[in-house]
C-alpha distance (Angstrom), angle and dihedral (degrees) to the residues before:
residue distance angle dihedral
M1 . . .
S2 3.82 . .
P3 3.83 119.0 .
P4 3.81 117.1 -103.8
D5 3.79 115.7 -86.9
P6 3.85 107.9 -111.4
A7 3.81 91.8 -148.8
M8 3.82 92.5 53.2
S9 3.80 90.6 45.3
L10 3.79 89.8 54.2
I11 3.80 90.8 49.1
R12 3.81 90.0 51.7
F13 3.79 89.9 49.2
G14 3.80 89.4 51.9
K15 3.78 90.2 54.0
Y16 3.79 88.8 49.4
V17 3.83 91.1 53.2
W18 3.79 92.6 53.3
S19 3.81 92.1 44.3
V20 3.82 89.4 54.6
L21 3.79 88.8 51.8
G22 3.80 90.3 50.0
Y23 3.79 91.2 50.3
I24 3.81 91.6 51.0
L25 3.81 90.0 52.9
L26 3.81 89.0 53.9
V27 3.82 89.3 50.9
V28 3.80 89.1 50.8
M29 3.79 90.9 52.4
W30 3.78 91.5 49.1
G31 3.79 89.8 50.1
A32 3.80 88.7 55.3
F33 3.79 88.9 52.6
V34 3.83 90.9 51.4
R35 3.80 91.3 52.8
A36 3.82 97.0 41.4
S37 3.83 94.0 45.9
G38 3.80 92.3 52.1
S39 3.81 93.0 -117.9
G40 3.80 96.0 124.7
D41 3.80 93.6 107.6
G42 3.78 95.2 44.3
C43 3.81 89.5 120.3
G44 3.79 95.0 37.9
N45 3.78 116.4 -133.3
H46 3.81 92.6 -39.6
W47 3.81 120.3 118.9
P48 2.98 133.2 -152.5
L49 3.83 86.3 -0.9
C50 3.79 121.1 64.6
N51 3.81 111.3 -124.1
G52 3.79 88.1 -27.6
S53 3.80 94.3 -51.8
L54 3.76 131.4 104.3
L55 3.80 90.9 -130.4
P56 3.81 129.1 32.1
M57 3.76 127.7 -117.9
F58 3.78 97.4 -95.5
G59 3.78 91.4 -157.0
D60 3.80 88.7 66.4
A61 3.83 109.1 82.3
Q62 3.81 96.0 -157.1
Q63 3.81 93.0 49.5
T64 3.80 90.9 47.8
I65 3.80 93.1 49.4
E66 3.81 94.2 46.5
F67 3.80 93.9 44.9
S68 3.80 92.6 47.4
H69 3.80 88.5 55.0
R70 3.80 90.2 52.3
I71 3.80 91.4 50.2
S72 3.81 93.7 46.8
S73 3.79 91.0 46.8
G74 3.80 91.5 47.8
M75 3.79 90.3 55.4
V76 3.80 89.2 64.7
L77 3.81 91.3 72.8
P78 3.85 98.1 63.2
L79 3.81 89.2 42.5
V80 3.80 90.6 54.5
I81 3.80 90.5 46.7
G82 3.79 84.7 57.2
L83 3.81 88.2 56.1
I84 3.79 90.0 54.5
Y85 3.79 90.9 49.4
G86 3.81 92.2 51.6
A87 3.79 94.1 44.2
R88 3.81 90.7 51.8
K89 3.81 91.3 46.5
F90 3.80 97.7 50.9
F91 3.80 104.4 28.7
P92 3.82 133.2 52.5
A93 3.79 126.6 -115.6
G94 3.80 113.5 -72.4
H95 3.82 93.5 22.0
Q96 3.82 118.1 141.4
A97 3.81 89.5 -119.2
R98 3.80 91.6 62.0
K99 3.78 91.4 45.5
A100 3.80 91.3 51.6
A101 3.81 91.5 50.4
Y102 3.81 92.7 48.9
I103 3.81 90.9 48.4
A104 3.81 89.4 51.1
F105 3.80 89.6 52.8
G106 3.81 92.5 50.2
L107 3.80 91.9 48.3
T108 3.80 91.0 48.5
M109 3.80 89.5 56.4
L110 3.80 89.8 47.1
E111 3.80 90.6 51.9
A112 3.82 89.7 53.4
L113 3.82 91.1 51.4
I114 3.81 91.4 49.3
G115 3.81 90.6 51.1
A116 3.78 90.5 49.3
A117 3.81 91.8 49.0
L118 3.81 92.1 51.4
V119 3.80 89.7 54.8
K120 3.81 99.8 39.2
F121 3.81 94.0 48.7
G122 3.79 93.5 44.5
W123 3.85 94.5 -116.3
V124 3.78 91.6 149.7
D125 3.78 141.0 91.5
Q126 3.83 109.8 9.7
D127 3.82 99.1 -0.8
D128 3.82 107.0 128.0
S129 3.80 99.2 177.9
A130 3.78 124.8 136.8
A131 3.81 87.5 -122.0
R132 3.79 91.4 62.4
A133 3.80 91.8 47.1
G134 3.79 90.3 49.7
V135 3.79 94.4 49.9
M136 3.80 91.2 46.3
G137 3.78 89.9 51.9
F138 3.80 89.7 50.7
H139 3.81 88.1 47.7
V140 3.81 90.4 56.0
V141 3.81 92.0 50.2
S142 3.80 93.7 48.0
T143 3.81 89.3 51.1
F144 3.81 89.9 50.5
L145 3.78 89.5 53.2
L146 3.81 92.4 47.0
V147 3.79 91.5 51.0
G148 3.81 89.8 44.7
S149 3.81 93.8 52.5
I150 3.80 92.0 51.1
T151 3.81 90.1 46.7
A152 3.80 89.7 54.0
L153 3.81 89.6 50.3
G154 3.78 90.6 50.2
L155 3.80 91.8 51.4
I156 3.79 91.3 49.8
V157 3.78 93.8 48.6
G158 3.80 88.1 47.5
G159 3.78 91.1 59.3
A160 3.80 104.9 -92.3
S161 3.80 111.6 155.1
K162 3.78 122.2 -115.1
S163 3.79 109.5 -67.4
L164 3.79 114.6 -129.5
W165 3.79 109.4 -160.2
R166 3.78 95.4 171.6
N167 3.80 123.3 84.0
Q168 3.79 92.9 20.8
G169 3.78 92.2 126.4
P170 3.80 120.1 -152.4
L171 3.79 91.5 -16.9
G172 3.81 91.3 62.6
T173 3.78 90.7 48.1
A174 3.80 90.4 49.0
V175 3.82 92.0 54.0
L176 3.81 92.8 48.7
I177 3.80 90.2 49.6
G178 3.80 88.4 49.9
L179 3.80 91.0 54.5
L180 3.80 90.0 49.7
A181 3.80 89.8 47.9
I182 3.80 91.3 54.3
C183 3.81 88.5 50.2
F184 3.80 90.2 51.8
L185 3.79 89.7 48.8
G186 3.80 89.6 50.2
I187 3.80 91.4 52.0
S188 3.80 91.9 49.9
G189 3.80 88.7 48.4
A190 3.79 92.0 51.0
I191 3.79 91.6 51.8
S192 3.80 91.6 45.0
A193 3.80 91.9 50.9
L194 3.80 91.5 46.5
G195 3.79 90.4 50.1
H196 3.78 90.9 50.7
T197 3.81 90.7 51.0
L198 3.79 97.6 45.6
K199 3.81 101.5 30.8
P200 3.81 108.6 29.1
V201 3.81 113.8 -177.6
D202 3.80 132.5 178.4
D203 3.81 97.4 -130.8
V204 3.80 112.0 29.2
L205 3.81 95.2 -179.5
Q206 3.77 93.2 52.6
Q207 3.80 95.0 42.5
A208 3.81 92.4 46.8
L209 3.81 90.5 63.0
R210 3.80 92.6 60.9
P211 3.82 114.7 91.8
E212 3.81 92.2 -146.8
T213 3.81 91.8 58.8
H214 3.81 116.0 106.7
W215 3.78 112.4 -90.7
M216 3.81 93.1 -119.3
V217 3.79 90.2 60.2
R218 3.81 92.1 45.8
L219 3.79 89.9 54.9
Q220 3.82 95.7 49.2
P221 3.86 97.2 84.9
L222 3.81 89.4 55.9
H223 3.80 93.7 63.3
P224 3.84 96.5 72.5
L225 3.83 90.6 48.2
I226 3.80 91.3 47.6
G227 3.79 87.3 49.3
A228 3.80 91.1 52.0
S229 3.81 90.7 48.7
V230 3.79 93.6 50.1
G231 3.79 91.6 45.6
L232 3.80 91.6 53.1
Y233 3.78 90.4 49.0
L234 3.81 92.2 49.4
L235 3.79 89.2 50.6
L236 3.80 90.3 51.6
V237 3.81 94.9 48.2
G238 3.80 92.1 41.4
G239 3.79 90.5 54.2
L240 3.79 91.7 49.6
L241 3.81 91.5 47.9
G242 3.78 91.0 52.4
H243 3.81 91.6 47.8
L244 3.79 100.2 43.0
R245 3.82 96.3 35.6
P246 3.81 99.2 38.2
H247 3.79 98.8 -175.5
E248 3.79 119.3 134.2
S249 3.81 92.1 -128.8
V250 3.81 89.8 55.4
R251 3.78 94.1 48.1
K252 3.79 91.2 46.6
A253 3.80 90.8 50.6
V254 3.82 90.4 50.0
R255 3.80 91.3 50.6
I256 3.79 91.1 50.0
M257 3.80 91.7 47.4
L258 3.81 92.2 51.0
A259 3.80 91.2 46.4
I260 3.80 89.5 53.2
Y261 3.77 90.5 49.5
G262 3.82 90.7 49.0
L263 3.80 89.9 51.6
Q264 3.79 89.2 48.5
I265 3.81 90.1 53.9
V266 3.82 91.0 50.9
I267 3.81 91.4 48.4
G268 3.80 90.4 48.5
I269 3.81 93.4 50.8
V270 3.79 92.7 46.6
S271 3.79 89.8 47.4
I272 3.80 91.3 53.5
F273 3.81 91.2 47.4
L274 3.81 91.8 50.1
K275 3.83 92.4 42.4
A276 3.82 94.8 -109.3
P277 3.81 105.8 -65.0
I278 3.79 113.3 -157.2
A279 3.81 93.9 -110.1
M280 3.80 91.1 55.8
Q281 3.80 91.3 48.2
M282 3.80 90.0 53.2
I283 3.81 93.0 51.1
H284 3.80 92.5 43.1
L285 3.81 92.5 54.1
A286 3.80 94.0 46.6
L287 3.81 90.9 49.4
A288 3.79 89.5 52.5
D289 3.80 88.8 59.9
V290 3.80 90.7 46.6
L291 3.81 90.1 50.5
F292 3.80 91.6 53.9
A293 3.81 90.6 47.9
S294 3.80 93.2 47.5
F295 3.81 93.8 50.0
L296 3.79 89.9 47.5
A297 3.80 87.5 51.8
C298 3.82 89.8 53.6
G299 3.78 90.9 55.8
W300 3.79 94.1 40.1
L301 3.80 92.7 54.2
A302 3.81 94.5 40.0
F303 3.79 91.7 54.3
G304 3.79 94.9 47.3
E305 3.79 112.5 133.4
S306 3.81 91.5 -124.7
V307 3.83 94.7 51.2
A308 3.80 113.5 103.9
R309 3.79 118.7 -127.1
V310 3.77 129.0 -141.1
E311 3.78 104.4 -120.4
L312 3.78 112.3 -118.6
T313 3.81 91.2 -144.6
P314 3.83 110.7 72.1
P315 3.80 117.7 -131.0
G316 3.77 115.7 -90.7
T317 3.79 96.6 24.4
A318 3.74 128.5 111.1
T319 3.79 119.6 -86.5
D320 3.77 124.6 -129.6
H321 3.80 90.9 -93.1
E322 3.81 96.3 47.9
I323 3.80 98.2 59.6
P324 3.77 128.9 61.9
A325 3.78 113.2 -105.8
L326 3.79 114.1 -108.7
E327 3.75 115.3 -122.1
G328 3.77 138.5 -169.1
W329 3.77 118.0 -18.0
R330 3.81 92.9 -3.8
K331 3.77 89.1 62.8
V332 3.80 91.7 45.8
G333 3.79 89.4 49.1
A334 3.81 91.7 52.2
Y335 3.80 91.0 53.8
V336 3.80 90.1 48.4
V337 3.81 88.5 53.8
L338 3.81 88.0 56.8
T339 3.80 89.2 64.5
K340 3.85 93.2 54.6
P341 3.82 95.6 -132.2
R342 3.82 94.0 -169.0
V343 3.78 91.6 56.6
I344 3.78 92.2 43.9
S345 3.79 94.3 52.0
L346 3.80 94.1 74.4
L347 3.80 93.3 41.5
L348 3.79 90.9 50.3
F349 3.80 90.9 47.8
T350 3.81 91.1 56.8
T351 3.81 89.1 47.7
L352 3.79 94.2 53.5
T353 3.78 97.1 40.9
A354 3.81 88.3 50.3
M355 3.80 86.5 60.6
F356 3.81 90.1 57.7
I357 3.80 90.4 46.2
A358 3.80 91.6 51.3
Q359 3.80 94.9 43.8
G360 3.79 96.6 40.1
G361 3.80 87.9 -130.6
W362 3.79 141.9 3.6
P363 3.84 109.5 -4.8
G364 3.81 94.9 -156.7
L365 3.80 130.5 -87.6
G366 3.79 97.5 -102.9
L367 3.80 95.6 51.7
F368 3.79 91.2 41.0
L369 3.81 92.1 56.0
V370 3.80 93.2 44.1
V371 3.79 92.0 53.9
A372 3.80 92.8 42.6
I373 3.80 92.9 52.3
G374 3.80 96.7 37.9
G375 3.79 92.9 43.6
Y376 3.80 92.7 50.8
M377 3.79 91.7 48.3
S378 3.80 93.0 50.2
A379 3.80 94.0 49.3
G380 3.80 89.9 42.8
A381 3.79 90.6 52.3
A382 3.81 90.9 53.2
N383 3.79 91.1 50.2
A384 3.81 93.8 47.7
I385 3.81 92.5 50.8
N386 3.80 89.4 45.5
M387 3.82 90.0 55.7
V388 3.80 90.1 53.7
I389 3.80 92.7 51.3
D390 3.82 95.4 42.4
R391 3.80 99.1 40.9
D392 3.81 91.6 112.3
I393 3.81 95.8 56.0
D394 3.81 91.9 35.9
A395 3.81 87.5 62.2
T396 3.82 90.2 61.0
M397 3.82 97.5 50.0
K398 3.79 124.0 79.6
R399 3.79 92.1 -144.6
T400 3.81 93.2 56.7
A401 3.82 104.4 25.0
K402 3.80 93.2 104.3
R403 3.77 97.8 51.6
P404 3.83 112.9 130.4
T405 3.81 92.7 -114.9
V406 3.82 90.4 54.1
T407 3.79 97.5 47.4
N408 3.81 88.4 38.7
A409 3.79 89.2 -127.8
I410 3.79 80.6 137.4
P411 3.83 112.1 29.1
A412 3.78 111.1 -122.8
R413 3.80 92.4 -121.2
N414 3.82 89.0 57.3
A415 3.79 90.5 46.7
L416 3.81 90.4 52.0
L417 3.79 91.5 49.2
F418 3.81 89.4 47.8
G419 3.81 91.7 50.4
M420 3.80 94.2 47.8
G421 3.79 90.5 46.4
L422 3.80 91.5 51.4
A423 3.80 90.3 49.4
A424 3.81 92.4 52.3
A425 3.81 93.5 45.2
S426 3.79 91.6 47.5
F427 3.80 92.2 51.6
L428 3.80 92.7 50.8
I429 3.81 93.7 45.1
L430 3.80 93.3 50.3
W431 3.81 93.1 44.0
M432 3.79 95.7 47.8
G433 3.81 96.4 36.1
A434 3.80 98.9 39.8
N435 3.82 119.6 2.0
L436 3.78 141.2 -67.3
L437 3.81 94.1 -98.0
T438 3.82 89.6 59.4
A439 3.80 91.2 52.2
V440 3.81 91.0 48.1
M441 3.82 91.9 52.0
A442 3.81 92.0 50.6
L443 3.79 91.7 47.8
S444 3.81 89.9 48.0
G445 3.79 91.0 57.5
L446 3.80 91.4 47.3
V447 3.80 94.6 49.7
F448 3.79 92.8 43.6
Y449 3.81 90.7 53.6
V450 3.80 96.1 46.3
I451 3.80 100.7 37.8
V452 3.80 107.7 25.7
Y453 3.81 99.9 33.1
T454 3.81 105.6 27.3
L455 3.80 103.1 31.9
M456 3.81 103.9 26.3
L457 3.79 107.8 30.6
K458 3.79 115.3 15.2
R459 3.80 97.5 77.4
R460 3.80 96.9 32.1
T461 3.80 112.2 49.5
W462 3.79 143.0 16.8
H463 3.80 86.7 -127.7
N464 3.81 86.3 73.6
I465 3.78 95.8 105.5
V466 3.81 94.2 39.5
I467 3.81 93.1 58.5
G468 3.78 100.4 21.3
G469 3.79 91.6 48.2
A470 3.80 87.3 76.6
A471 3.80 86.0 82.6
G472 3.79 89.2 72.4
A473 3.80 90.8 50.7
F474 3.81 94.5 65.3
P475 3.85 97.7 76.3
P476 3.85 95.3 79.5
L477 3.81 88.5 50.7
V478 3.81 87.6 54.8
G479 3.80 91.7 53.3
W480 3.80 93.1 43.3
A481 3.80 94.3 49.2
A482 3.80 91.5 47.8
V483 3.80 90.6 60.7
T484 3.80 102.7 35.0
N485 3.84 104.7 21.7
E486 3.80 87.0 -135.5
L487 3.80 140.1 69.8
N488 3.79 115.8 -121.7
P489 3.85 128.0 178.2
L490 3.81 95.6 -86.6
G491 3.80 90.2 56.0
W492 3.80 90.0 51.8
Y493 3.82 90.4 47.8
L494 3.79 88.3 59.1
F495 3.79 88.5 51.6
A496 3.81 90.5 50.3
I497 3.81 93.2 49.7
I498 3.80 92.3 57.2
F499 3.80 91.7 42.0
V500 3.82 94.3 58.7
W501 3.82 93.5 35.4
T502 3.82 93.4 56.5
P503 3.85 97.8 74.9
V504 3.81 90.6 51.1
H505 3.78 90.9 51.6
F506 3.79 99.4 40.2
W507 3.80 99.5 40.9
A508 3.79 89.1 53.6
L509 3.81 86.8 57.9
A510 3.80 91.5 43.7
L511 3.81 90.4 56.1
M512 3.80 88.7 59.2
I513 3.79 97.1 48.2
K514 3.81 101.4 29.6
D515 3.80 91.3 125.4
D516 3.80 90.0 58.5
Y517 3.79 91.1 51.0
A518 3.80 90.9 47.1
A519 3.82 91.4 52.0
A520 3.81 90.6 49.1
G521 3.79 93.1 47.8
V522 3.79 93.9 -120.1
P523 3.85 109.7 149.0
M524 3.77 98.7 -135.9
L525 3.79 114.7 165.7
P526 3.86 97.6 -103.0
V527 3.81 89.4 51.5
V528 3.80 96.1 47.4
K529 3.83 103.1 33.6
G530 3.79 103.7 18.8
E531 3.80 135.2 -119.3
R532 3.80 98.3 -67.4
T533 3.81 94.0 54.1
T534 3.79 89.4 46.3
V535 3.79 92.2 53.2
I536 3.80 91.1 48.8
Q537 3.81 90.6 50.6
I538 3.81 90.2 48.8
S539 3.80 89.0 52.7
L540 3.80 92.0 50.8
Y541 3.80 92.5 49.5
T542 3.79 90.0 47.0
V543 3.80 88.3 59.8
L544 3.80 90.3 47.7
T545 3.80 90.6 49.3
I546 3.80 91.0 53.2
L547 3.80 92.1 49.3
I548 3.80 95.0 46.5
S549 3.81 92.7 45.2
A550 3.82 87.5 63.3
L551 3.81 94.0 58.4
P552 3.83 95.3 86.4
L553 3.81 87.0 66.0
L554 3.81 87.1 70.8
Q555 3.80 90.3 65.3
P556 3.81 127.2 82.3
H557 3.79 118.5 -97.6
V558 3.81 95.6 25.1
G559 3.76 107.6 117.4
A560 3.78 150.2 160.3
T561 3.79 96.7 -49.1
Y562 3.78 91.4 62.8
L563 3.82 92.3 40.6
I564 3.82 92.9 55.3
G565 3.80 94.9 41.1
M566 3.80 92.7 46.9
A567 3.82 91.8 49.1
L568 3.80 93.3 51.6
L569 3.80 93.7 45.8
N570 3.79 91.9 47.9
L571 3.79 91.4 48.1
L572 3.79 91.3 57.0
L573 3.81 90.5 43.9
V574 3.82 88.7 56.5
V575 3.81 90.5 48.5
R576 3.82 92.2 52.0
T577 3.80 91.5 46.5
I578 3.83 92.6 49.5
Q579 3.81 90.0 49.3
L580 3.80 89.5 54.0
Y581 3.80 91.7 45.6
M582 3.81 91.3 52.7
D583 3.80 93.7 43.5
P584 3.81 112.7 20.2
Q585 3.78 95.6 -169.7
R586 3.79 132.9 125.5
P587 3.86 97.4 -94.4
Q588 3.81 92.2 55.5
A589 3.81 92.0 43.7
L590 3.78 89.8 51.4
R591 3.83 91.7 50.6
L592 3.80 91.6 51.2
Y593 3.80 91.9 44.9
K594 3.81 93.0 52.7
Y595 3.78 94.1 42.2
S596 3.82 92.4 48.9
M597 3.82 89.1 62.0
A598 3.79 92.0 49.1
Y599 3.81 89.7 44.6
L600 3.79 94.7 57.8
A601 3.79 94.6 43.2
L602 3.81 93.5 48.3
L603 3.81 93.4 44.1
F604 3.81 91.0 55.8
L605 3.78 91.1 42.3
V606 3.80 92.6 52.4
L607 3.81 91.6 48.8
A608 3.81 90.8 48.6
F609 3.82 90.2 50.5
D610 3.79 91.4 46.8
R611 3.81 93.2 50.7
S612 3.80 93.2 43.8
F613 3.78 102.8 46.3
T614 3.79 111.0 19.3
F615 3.81 101.2 66.8
């Protein structure tokens, strides 16, 4: 009889690892059923016995359900011991595989203690205490970590190289924050689900606004917004992982992770629509564990020692030791340049005037300053991250050749850390100072600019600015949400105005610097289709801008002041566009480019004046 093949034995062990993970997910789903069906106290406050007996009364449904969960959970321990046995058999002492197996064992024991505590302290069935919610939140996190440790073991057994989580710079920090964010989302989901079970209401949004409503119900509307925030962040980090660790395994893992998150969003929406049936709650909870595991896998693979890194210093530029270190105000000034203050000024103006439009007057100094600071930081973060991603093509263009990330006056890794830090600070400022919806809108614009425009479209298609320009249309939604904590049609009309105005504005600029774009290999419209096609497209989008700018007139409290101002501004926009059409040369492009900035600012200003003083 021939000896067993070590390679085949390792493959079988890998299948065993993933089967253990699958079994744990089934246990998680059954635990959700126990909680949602109200069977958590089927065995009373006895543990490990069931109502003082070794076996339950099988004629009692609640006892049977609760006891079956204990048995299925208890089976995890011998399965995890099997993981330790395999890890010790196939991997040497000190190997990451052994560490992952030991961590899984420790977390399994912790899970058992948490389950025992829930029973012994009576945190089951109809208990609505903060203590129960806290322990359940901790329970969710410990399960995430258990699933994550087994996922890491599965990746190792499957051939993933040693994962080096140290010295990964801002990217490593971003992944760790992402894991914490998923944990926070899981906690909010646990509380939301518990609130739905214990305090069911017909209209959560309406009931949540009442101060006498139970705190679990009042927190429920936050969970979808937290989910949106975390999803945007995962998209941002996933895009950066795929760009800075350009290995096919990493990009595949990111795609899988984002697909899982998309499925989770669909399940969440359907669950809300159907008023959270138990089956949907079970699937939703299991997918949350899978999401944590998949994001951990993204980081694990990206930080593998055999995965090549994109250098954060572009070829041909000075290294850290070849340039004099900036000090004092020069260094501060270089970081300010990273935020592109000139570009931000118009975006910030539309944000702040949108606040006046939403309020119908002065929105208050405190809120105004919060949105001004938070809005600038969010847009600045997007620009800083963009400079890190585009530093190679920036080096080839006259307009951008002196940016700090090109000259290495600020090392790209520092610029990335600065951008991510600004993004985090902006989100917290807008959430705490305004509301969560405002923070989500700002983060949406940031992620859209970095991922959709910069990474997905800019270097691939001349439609880049048509689609990607939506990033610049989010600022008025930020201002609107800050005042109203909702998004009504007028707020979306402001978004639409900027969306259709952007091609007019940007293609006028592209006509002037088309040679730069051609040298950098960026497929802007004048480079790909020529000047005449660009001018025709500008003319078409001018017509669209005029039509969309009239939509606010459909809303109440928009009157003659806006009508007259809009008509005059659009008339001059048509004149500038016709001049460019008749003479598509640099002087006419420059006139349209400059006027387009004044047009947008004045249009928003006129609407703000109309809403503030004419009713």
